[in-house]
C-alpha positions in Angstrom: 5.1 11.9 17.1 5.6 8.3 15.3 8.5 6.8 13.8 8.2 5.1 10.6 10.1 3.2 8.2 9.6 2.9 4.4 10.4 0.0 2.7 11.4 0.9 -1.5 12.3 -3.0 -1.7 12.8 -5.4 -4.9 10.2 -8.2 -4.8 11.1 -11.2 -6.9 7.9 -12.8 -8.3 7.0 -16.0 -6.3 10.6 -16.2 -4.6 8.9 -16.5 -1.3 12.3 -17.4 0.1 14.2 -14.8 -0.8 11.7 -11.9 -0.1 11.6 -12.9 3.2 15.3 -12.9 3.8 15.1 -9.3 2.5 12.3 -9.0 5.0 14.0 -9.8 8.0 17.0 -7.9 6.9 14.7 -4.7 6.7 13.2 -5.5 9.8 16.6 -6.0 12.1 17.4 -2.3 10.7 14.2 -0.9 11.2 14.4 -1.9 15.2 17.8 -0.9 15.5 16.7 2.6 14.5 13.7 2.5 16.8 11.0 2.1 14.2 7.5 1.9 14.8 5.8 1.1 12.2 7.4 -0.4 8.8 5.4 -0.5 5.5 6.7 -2.9 3.6 5.4 -2.7 -0.6 2.4 -4.4 -2.0 2.9 -7.8 -2.5 6.1 -7.1 0.0 6.9 -11.3 -0.1 5.4 -12.5 -2.6 6.3 -10.3 -5.7 3.4 -9.0 -7.7 2.8 -11.9 -10.3 0.1 -13.2 -12.0 -1.6 -15.7 -9.4 -2.4 -18.0 -13.3 1.1 -18.2 -14.2 2.8 -17.9 -11.0 0.2 -20.5 -8.3 3.1 -20.7 -5.7 2.6 -17.6 -5.1 -0.7 -18.0 -3.4 -0.1 -18.3 0.4 -2.6 -18.4 3.2 -3.0 -15.8 5.7 -2.4 -18.9 8.8 0.1 -20.6 6.4 3.9 -21.3 7.1 5.3 -17.8 4.9 2.9 -15.9 7.2 4.1 -18.1 10.2 7.8 -16.8 9.1 6.3 -13.1 9.3 5.0 -13.3 12.4 8.3 -15.4 14.0 10.4 -12.6 12.8 8.4 -10.1 14.4 7.9 -12.1 18.2 9.4 -10.3 20.9 9.4 -6.8 18.7 7.7 -3.9 19.6 7.3 -2.6 15.9 4.8 -2.8 13.6 5.1 -4.2 10.6 3.4 -4.0 7.2 3.9 -7.0 4.8 1.8 -7.6 0.9 1.2 -10.8 -0.2 -1.5 -12.8 -2.1 -4.3 -14.3 -0.2 -5.7 -17.3 -1.1 -9.5 -16.7 -1.7 -11.2 -20.2 -1.6 -14.6 -18.8 -3.0 -12.8 -18.0 -6.0 -9.8 -15.5 -7.5 -7.5 -14.5 -4.6 -6.5 -11.3 -2.7 -4.3 -8.6 -2.7 -3.6 -8.3 0.7 -1.5 -5.8 3.6 -0.9 -7.9 7.1 -0.5 -6.2 9.8 1.9 -7.7 12.5 3.5 -7.2 15.6 5.3 -9.0 18.3 4.4 -13.0 16.7 0.6 -11.6 16.2 -1.0 -11.3 13.5 -3.4 -8.0 14.3 -5.3 -8.0 11.2 -5.3 -7.2 7.2 -6.9 -5.1 4.4 -7.7 -6.8 1.1 -7.2 -4.4 -1.8 -10.2 -2.9 -3.0 -10.0 -1.3 -5.9 -9.6 -4.4 -9.3 -9.7 -2.7 -12.2 -7.9 -3.3 -15.6 -6.0 -6.9 -15.8 -5.8 -7.5 -12.2 -9.9 -8.3 -12.4 -8.6 -11.2 -14.6 -6.6 -12.6 -11.5 -7.8 -11.1 -7.9 -11.0 -10.3 -5.5 -11.8 -7.1 -4.5 -11.7 -7.0 -0.3 -14.8 -6.0 0.9 -14.3 -3.8 3.8 -11.9 -1.0 5.4 -10.3 -1.6 8.5 -8.5 0.4 10.6 -5.5 -0.5 13.0 -3.9 1.1 16.5 -0.5 1.6 17.1 -0.4 2.9 21.1 -2.9 5.8 20.9 -2.9 6.5 16.8 -5.6 4.8 14.5 -3.6 4.1 10.7 -5.2 2.7 7.7 -3.9 1.2 4.3 -4.4 1.6 1.2 -2.8 -0.5 -1.8 -1.6 1.0 -4.8 -4.9 1.2 -7.8 -7.0 2.2 -4.3 -4.9 6.2 -4.6 -7.1 6.7 -7.4 -10.2 5.9 -5.2 -11.4 8.9 -2.7 -13.7 6.1 -1.1 -10.8 4.4 1.0 -9.4 7.1 2.4 -12.7 9.0 3.1 -13.3 5.7 4.5 -9.8 5.6 7.4 -10.7 9.2 7.5 -13.9 8.7 8.8 -12.7 6.3 11.2 -10.9 8.3 13.0 -7.6 7.6 10.9 -4.4 10.0 11.5 -2.2 8.6 8.8 -2.7 6.1 5.5 0.1 3.8 4.6 0.0 3.6 0.4 1.7 -0.1 -0.2 2.2 -0.2 -3.8 3.5 -1.7 -6.9 2.7 -0.4 -9.9 4.3 -2.2 -12.9 6.5 0.4 -15.7 5.3 -0.1 -19.4 7.6 -0.2 -22.5 10.3 -2.8 -23.3 12.6 -3.5 -19.8 15.9 -3.1 -22.4 15.4 0.5 -23.6 13.2 1.5 -19.6 13.4 5.2 -19.1 13.3 4.5 -15.3 13.6 8.5 -14.7 10.2 8.8 -16.3 8.9 6.0 -14.8 10.0 7.0 -11.0 8.5 10.3 -12.0 5.3 9.0 -13.3 4.6 7.8 -10.1 5.6 10.3 -8.1 3.2 12.3 -9.9 0.2 9.7 -9.9 0.9 9.9 -5.8 1.2 14.1 -5.4 -2.0 14.4 -7.8 -4.7 12.3 -5.4 -2.8 12.0 -2.2 -1.8 16.2 -1.6 -6.1 16.3 -2.6 -7.1 13.2 -0.4 -4.9 14.9 3.2 -6.7 18.2 2.5 -9.9 17.0 2.3 -9.9 14.3 4.4 -7.5 15.8 6.6 -4.7 12.9 7.3 -1.6 11.7 6.5 -0.6 9.9 4.3 2.7 7.8 3.4 4.0 5.7 0.4 6.1 2.4 -0.2 6.6 1.2 -3.4 8.3 -2.1 -5.0 12.0 -0.8 -7.1 13.8 -2.7 -9.6 13.6 -5.5 -12.0 12.2 -8.3 -11.5 12.3 -11.3 -13.9 9.6 -10.3 -16.2 8.8 -6.8 -14.7 9.9 -3.2 -13.6 9.1 -1.4 -10.6 9.2 2.8 -10.0 10.1 2.9 -6.3 8.6 6.0 -4.4 8.9 6.7 -0.8 6.4 10.1 0.0 4.9 12.0 3.2 1.9 13.7 2.8 1.0 16.3 5.3 -3.3 17.2 6.1 -1.9 21.0 4.1 -1.6 19.1 0.6 2.3 19.8 1.0 4.6 16.3 0.6 7.0 16.3 3.0 9.6 13.7 1.7 10.2 11.9 -1.0 12.7 9.2 -1.6 15.9 10.9 -4.6 15.6 7.7 -7.2 13.9 4.8 -8.0 16.9 2.7 -6.3 15.3 0.2 -3.7 16.3 1.7 -0.1 14.7 1.8 3.1 13.9 5.5 4.3 13.2 5.8 8.3 11.5 9.2 9.4 10.1 10.8 12.5 6.7 12.7 12.0 5.7 15.5 14.0 1.9 15.2 13.5 1.4 18.9 15.4 3.9 20.6 13.7 3.8 19.3 10.4 7.4 18.2 10.4 9.4 14.9 8.9 12.8 14.3 10.1 14.7 12.1 7.9 16.8 9.4 10.4 
């Protein structure tokens, strides 16, 4: 049994201080619920930003912004997965998800599947790590990784029991006439199409946390999901509104209970 938090969060572009304030509020609530692992969306700290347009959103793993996240977790047993745009001194920056617990940076995963406009802005990662919570091995995938079986297959090969998919898929069309339900249903469909397949094929669980809401120039659909190794989706958020979801997962009985 593991208790997880999935944060369906509004993350304004380059508003790092504001996003960290939201992070600590969600984290305090997760800790109060006794959460073991809390997953924030892709680029939760920096917002999903074009780094050529928002260079101030590029941060370092040893910088003050990540340092503030470390301080939030000091003395706490909850494992935090948070997203950011990571400086890459050699090339374009990385899309990175850090793993933090008790004031320590335990590791990080850099998004491997960089496609479409992201190829002009970001560099792909070159390794797929596994992390531990106690005796529970887990992996991380980031947004477009969802359509690449390589990440999920490699996590499973290394023994991951669950993979956390941290996402921020931007919605298309005019903001003024945004059909939020259509956007939510589109991302929900993408998750079901790919993750039902991977969970069955690789005998893993997958949990999804997605950016939600309207930023300065882009909208995100939200979506928190849990898929079991039989391919069934055992939990879904009801809509696209920012929210925190806290769940007990019983791995043996393929059961999810919302707290």
